C-alpha positions in Angstrom: -65.5 -59.6 35.3 -66.2 -62.5 37.9 -66.5 -64.3 34.6 -62.8 -63.5 33.7 -61.5 -64.0 37.3 -63.3 -67.4 37.8 -61.5 -68.1 34.2 -58.4 -66.8 35.1 -58.5 -68.8 38.6 -59.3 -71.7 36.4 -56.3 -71.5 34.3 -53.7 -71.0 36.5 -55.0 -74.2 38.5 -54.7 -76.1 35.6 -51.3 -75.2 35.0 -49.9 -75.5 38.5 -51.8 -79.0 38.7 -49.8 -79.7 35.9 -46.3 -79.0 37.5 -47.5 -80.7 40.4 -48.5 -83.8 38.4 -45.2 -84.0 36.4 -43.0 -83.0 39.7 -44.8 -85.9 41.6 -43.8 -88.1 38.6 -40.4 -86.9 38.3 -39.4 -86.5 41.6 -35.9 -85.2 42.1 -35.1 -86.5 38.9 -34.3 -83.0 36.1 -37.2 -83.0 33.2 -35.5 -84.7 30.2 -36.5 -84.6 26.5 -37.1 -88.3 25.3 -35.1 -89.5 22.1 -37.5 -88.2 19.5 -39.4 -85.0 21.1 -42.4 -83.5 20.0 -43.2 -80.0 20.4 -45.4 -81.0 23.5 -42.2 -82.3 24.7 -40.6 -79.1 24.7 -43.6 -77.4 26.3 -43.4 -79.6 29.0 -39.7 -79.5 30.2 -39.8 -75.8 29.5 -42.5 -75.8 32.1 -41.1 -77.9 34.7 -37.3 -76.5 34.3 -38.0 -72.6 34.1 -35.9 -70.3 36.5 -38.3 -67.1 35.4 -41.8 -69.5 36.0 -40.6 -70.9 39.1 -40.1 -67.4 40.4 -43.3 -66.6 39.7 -44.8 -69.5 41.3 -43.2 -68.7 44.4 -44.1 -65.2 44.4 -48.1 -66.4 44.1 -47.2 -68.5 47.0 -45.8 -65.7 48.8 -48.7 -63.5 48.2 -51.0 -66.3 49.2 -49.2 -66.6 52.4 -49.8 -63.0 53.1 -53.6 -63.7 52.5 -53.9 -65.9 55.4 -52.8 -63.1 57.9 -54.3 -60.2 56.5 -57.9 -60.3 57.9 -56.3 -61.6 61.2 -57.2 -59.5 64.7 -54.1 -57.7 66.4 -52.6 -59.7 68.9 -54.1 -59.2 72.5 -51.2 -57.4 75.0 -50.6 -58.5 78.3 -48.9 -56.5 80.8 -48.1 -56.9 84.5 -46.9 -54.4 87.2 -45.5 -54.2 90.4 -46.5 -51.3 93.0 -43.4 -50.2 94.1 -44.7 -49.1 97.2 -48.1 -50.9 98.4 -51.3 -49.0 97.9 -53.6 -49.1 101.2 -57.2 -49.5 100.6 -60.0 -50.3 102.9 -59.8 -53.9 102.0 -56.4 -54.4 102.1 -52.9 -53.1 100.5 -52.7 -53.6 96.8 -49.4 -55.2 95.6 -49.4 -55.8 91.9 -51.6 -56.1 88.8 -52.4 -57.7 85.8 -53.7 -56.5 82.4 -55.4 -57.7 79.2 -56.3 -55.5 76.1 -57.3 -56.3 72.9 -57.7 -53.8 69.9 -60.7 -54.5 67.8 -60.8 -52.8 64.7 -63.8 -51.1 63.3 -66.4 -53.4 61.2 -65.5 -54.2 58.3 -62.0 -53.0 58.2 -60.7 -56.7 58.5 -62.7 -58.2 55.9 -61.5 -55.3 53.5 -58.1 -55.8 54.4 -58.4 -59.8 54.0 -59.9 -58.7 50.5 -57.3 -56.3 49.3 -54.6 -59.5 50.1 -56.6 -62.1 48.2 -56.8 -59.8 45.1 -53.1 -59.2 45.6 -52.6 -63.2 45.4 -55.3 -63.5 42.7 -52.6 -60.8 41.1 -50.0 -62.6 41.4 -51.6 -66.1 40.2 -52.6 -64.1 37.1 -48.9 -62.8 36.8 -47.7 -66.8 36.5 -50.4 -67.5 34.0 -49.3 -64.7 32.1 -45.2 -65.9 31.9 -46.5 -69.3 31.2 -47.9 -68.6 28.4 -45.0 -66.3 27.4 -42.7 -69.2 28.0 -44.6 -71.4 26.0 -45.0 -68.7 22.8 -41.5 -68.4 23.3 -40.5 -72.1 23.2 -43.0 -73.0 20.3 -41.4 -69.9 18.2 -37.9 -71.0 18.9 -39.2 -75.1 17.9 -40.4 -73.3 14.7 -37.2 -71.6 13.4 -35.2 -74.3 14.6 -37.9 -76.9 12.2 -37.8 -74.2 9.0 -34.0 -74.3 9.5 -33.7 -78.0 9.4 -36.3 -78.1 6.4 -34.3 -75.5 4.4 -31.0 -77.1 5.3 -32.3 -80.1 3.8 -33.9 -79.0 0.7 -30.7 -76.6 -0.1 -28.5 -80.5 0.4 -30.8 -81.9 -1.9 -30.2 -78.8 -4.5 -26.6 -79.0 -4.0 -26.8 -82.6 -4.8 -28.4 -82.1 -8.0 -26.3 -79.5 -9.5 -23.1 -81.1 -8.4 -24.6 -84.3 -10.2 -25.5 -81.7 -13.2 -22.1 -80.0 -12.9 -20.4 -83.7 -13.8 -22.6 -84.2 -16.5 -21.9 -80.4 -17.9 -18.1 -80.7 -17.4 -18.0 -84.3 -19.0 -20.3 -83.0 -22.0 -18.3 -79.7 -22.5 -15.1 -82.0 -22.1 -15.9 -83.5 -25.9 -17.8 -80.4 -26.8 -21.0 -80.8 -26.2 -22.0 -78.3 -24.0 -20.9 -74.6 -23.6 -18.4 -73.2 -21.4 -21.0 -70.5 -20.7 -23.2 -73.3 -19.5 -20.4 -74.9 -16.9 -19.5 -71.5 -15.6 -23.1 -70.6 -14.8 -23.5 -73.9 -13.4 -20.7 -73.7 -11.2 -21.8 -70.0 -9.9 -25.1 -71.6 -9.3 -23.3 -74.1 -6.8 -21.4 -71.5 -5.2 -24.2 -69.6 -4.4 -26.1 -72.6 -3.1 -22.8 -73.7 -0.9 -22.8 -70.3 0.5 -26.6 -70.6 1.4 -26.3 -73.8 3.1 -23.1 -73.2 5.2 -25.2 -69.8 6.4 -28.1 -72.0 7.1 -25.9 -74.3 9.1 -24.6 -71.4 10.7 -27.7 -70.2 12.0 -28.4 -73.6 14.1 -26.4 -73.3 16.9 -27.6 -70.1 17.8 -31.2 -71.0 17.7 -30.3 -74.5 19.4 -28.4 -72.0 22.1 -32.0 -70.1 22.6 -33.7 -73.2 22.7 -32.1 -74.6 25.3 -31.8 -71.3 27.2 -35.8 -71.7 27.5 -35.4 -75.2 28.7 -32.8 -74.5 31.1 -30.3 -76.8 29.6 -26.5 -76.6 28.6 -26.7 -74.0 25.7 -24.0 -76.2 23.6 -26.1 -79.3 24.0 -27.7 -80.9 21.1 -31.5 -81.2 20.3 -32.9 -83.4 17.6 -34.2 -82.0 14.7 -38.2 -81.5 14.9 -39.8 -83.6 12.4 -43.4 -83.6 12.9 -45.2 -80.4 12.0 -47.5 -79.2 14.7 -50.2 -78.1 12.0 -52.7 -75.5 13.3 -56.1 -74.5 11.6 -56.5 -71.5 9.9 -56.7 -68.1 10.9 -60.0 -68.0 13.6 -62.6 -65.2 13.2 -61.8 -61.8 14.7 -65.0 -61.5 16.6 -63.9 -64.8 18.2 -60.3 -64.0 18.8 -61.5 -60.9 20.3 -64.3 -62.3 22.5 -61.8 -64.7 23.9 -59.4 -62.4 24.7 -61.8 -60.1 26.8 -62.7 -63.2 28.9 -59.2 -64.9 29.2 -56.6 -62.6 28.2 -53.4 -63.2 31.1 -52.8 -59.7 31.1 -56.3 -58.6 31.6 -56.5 -61.0 34.4 -53.8 -59.4 35.9 -55.5 -56.0 35.5 -58.9 -57.3 36.9 -57.6 -58.1 39.8 -56.1 -55.3 40.4 -59.0 -53.7 40.1 -60.6 -55.7 42.6 -57.5 -55.2 44.6 -57.5 -50.9 44.4 -62.0 -50.9 45.0 -61.1 -53.0 48.6 -58.0 -50.5 49.3 -60.5 -47.5 48.5 -63.2 -49.1 51.0 -60.5 -49.4 53.2 -59.5 -45.9 53.1 -63.0 -44.6 53.7 -63.5 -47.0 56.7 -60.5 -46.0 58.4 -62.2 -42.6 59.4 -64.1 -44.9 62.0 -61.9 -45.3 64.8 -60.7 -48.8 66.3 -62.0 -50.1 70.1 -59.9 -51.6 72.4 -61.3 -53.8 75.4 -59.7 -54.8 78.7 -59.6 -56.7 81.9 -57.1 -55.6 84.8 -56.9 -58.4 87.8 -55.5 -56.3 90.9 -54.3 -58.3 93.6 -55.1 -57.3 97.2 -53.4 -58.5 100.6 -55.5 -58.9 103.9 -56.7 -55.7 105.6 -55.8 -54.3 108.8 -58.9 -55.6 110.2 -59.2 -59.0 108.8 -62.9 -59.0 109.9 -63.6 -56.4 107.7 -66.1 -57.4 104.8 -64.1 -58.1 101.2 -60.8 -58.0 103.1 -58.2 -59.2 100.8 -60.5 -59.3 97.8 -58.9 -58.8 94.2 -60.2 -55.6 92.0 -61.0 -56.7 88.5 -61.6 -53.9 86.0 -63.3 -54.3 82.6 -62.6 -51.1 80.6 -63.4 -50.0 76.7 -61.8 -47.4 74.9 -61.5 -45.6 71.5 -59.9 -42.8 69.7 -61.5 -39.7 69.2 -60.9 -38.9 65.5 -61.1 -35.2 66.3 -58.4 -34.4 63.3 -60.4 -35.2 60.1 -57.9 -33.9 57.7 -55.5 -36.7 58.2 -57.9 -39.2 56.6 -58.7 -37.4 53.6 -55.0 -37.8 51.7 -55.1 -41.6 52.1 -59.0 -41.8 50.6 -58.2 -39.3 47.9 -54.8 -41.4 47.3 -57.1 -44.7 47.2 -59.8 -43.0 44.8 -56.8 -42.3 41.9 -55.2 -45.1 42.5 -58.8 -46.8 41.8 -59.0 -44.7 38.8 -55.6 -45.3 37.5 -56.4 -48.6 37.5 -59.5 -48.6 35.7 -57.7 -46.9 33.0 -54.9 -48.8 32.6 -57.4 -51.9 32.2 -58.9 -50.1 29.4 -55.9 -49.3 27.9 -54.4 -52.5 28.5 -57.1 -53.9 26.4 -56.8 -51.8 23.5 -53.3 -52.9 23.6 -54.1 -56.2 23.1 -56.7 -55.9 21.0 -54.4 -54.1 18.4 -51.6 -56.7 18.7 -54.3 -59.7 18.4 -55.3 -57.6 14.9 -51.6 -58.0 13.7 -51.2 -61.4 14.7 -54.4 -62.2 13.0 -52.9 -60.5 10.0 -50.0 -62.5 10.1 -51.5 -65.5 10.4 -53.8 -65.2 7.3 -51.3 -64.3 5.2 -49.4 -67.4 6.3 -52.8 -69.6 5.2 -52.9 -67.9 1.9 -48.6 -68.1 1.2 -49.1 -71.7 2.5 -52.3 -72.3 0.0 -50.5 -70.9 -2.3 -47.3 -72.8 -2.7 -48.7 -75.9 -1.6 -52.1 -76.1 -4.2 -50.4 -73.5 -6.8 -46.9 -72.2 -7.6 -45.4 -75.4 -6.0 -47.1 -78.1 -8.0 -46.6 -76.0 -11.3 -42.6 -75.2 -10.4 -42.1 -79.2 -10.2 -44.0 -79.5 -13.8 -41.8 -76.7 -14.9 -38.7 -78.5 -13.7 -39.4 -81.4 -15.5 -40.7 -80.0 -18.7 -37.5 -78.1 -18.9 -35.1 -81.0 -18.0 -36.8 -83.3 -20.7 -36.2 -80.5 -23.2 -32.7 -79.9 -22.0 -31.6 -83.7 -22.0 -33.5 -83.6 -25.8 -31.3 -80.9 -26.8 -34.8 -78.7 -27.7 -34.4 -76.0 -24.5 -32.0 -73.9 -22.7 -29.6 -74.5 -19.6 -30.1 -71.6 -18.0 -33.9 -72.3 -18.4 -33.5 -75.5 -16.2 -31.1 -73.8 -13.7 -34.2 -71.4 -13.1 -36.7 -73.8 -13.1 -34.3 -75.7 -10.4 -34.0 -72.4 -8.3 -37.2 -71.7 -8.6 -38.3 -74.9 -7.3 -36.4 -74.3 -4.0 -37.5 -70.9 -3.2 -40.9 -72.3 -3.6 -40.0 -75.2 -1.2 -38.5 -72.9 1.5 -41.7 -70.9 0.9 -44.3 -73.6 2.2 -42.1 -74.4 4.8 -41.6 -70.7 6.0 -45.2 -69.7 5.7 -46.1 -73.4 7.9 -43.4 -72.3 10.4 -45.4 -68.4 10.6 -48.7 -70.1 10.8 -47.6 -71.8 14.2 -45.7 -68.9 15.6 -48.6 -66.8 14.8 -51.1 -69.3 16.8 -48.3 -69.5 19.6 -48.0 -65.8 20.3 -52.2 -65.2 19.8 -52.4 -68.2 22.4 -50.2 -66.2 24.6 -52.3 -63.1 24.2 -55.9 -64.4 24.4 -54.7 -67.1 27.2 -56.7 -69.5 24.5 -55.7 -72.3 22.6 -55.6 -72.2 19.0 -54.3 -75.4 17.1 -54.1 -79.1 18.3 -50.7 -81.2 17.2 -50.9 -83.6 14.2 -48.2 -85.5 12.5 -48.1 -83.5 8.8 
């Protein structure tokens, strides 16, 4: 567990350092995207501008502040008393008194309180780290959605332009009787289908940009540059490596681990509460001159040192807090195991999606798409030479478009899977390169 806690702390400190670094560079100027932003720019701006992430950071700082005083001694008590009627003693009348009291918790209590508070601060830091990874995953998924929409719109526009040119050619041939009316109608129907698809894709851009702007804490209607350079991730990692990284560095497991440390400290504190606290005190009593000034010790002030403790006679009242601490610790341990099982199952699902995206990417890029290009070229040549059917050429054009869109979707799905797995395991699984 200590290795996991150290790794979690290192990740939190790295994220905090990045925020401090960018904040010191930008000052009060809000973070802005460059003219041609990459995915890394989107992630940087999101981390600097996110109110949700800033809220988690503030909570972390608040918990850290609580740690500073959790193990402190109680403040001493000072009191003053004036005798309404002076008390006559052999050495003189007593007129007033000053007292100082300090409570001393039983050995170990302060340390356990400090340990519990520190674990609470560490848990808040782990929650900040978990929120940071979740934000990065949300931004990455939205960015890939926008990327895929851009690719789909570009491909559909190209296809629409080709079909429009072809429609003009077929219409001209139809006028001179060199083309069938059925061919022209079929082509016009195909044009209508592609135009409708293009409008649908274009309508999806605005809500996708709004979602990404919301994550960047920008005005929702503010335009965004179309993503062009695709951050290409490696193929899906092995399951054993993912499970190992998850168990060592998953942010949500880090939260549970720190909660366990906190529950253990509270359990020890509850058991130690059966031992009473102590108090030490000093009293100073002002004494005036005796009636006989020649008396030895006449007017000598009295100083009293005292020590006191509680008598824990009613032991039953301590059993409730102890049982509560024991059950809380057991519940925390069980929830940690349940969390790990849930995360491993989720990682398996993400790995399936990633491997499926790898398979589709390889299938379309290296097998189906080259064949679709060859098929379109062959059917187009055959149609122009009068040896092929018009419907064959239209089908080949449609299949090529579908394959191009599926390839872009596979690339986007792979990037989304990598980002989601990163948020689950707390480990970066890819690197950005221009494609």
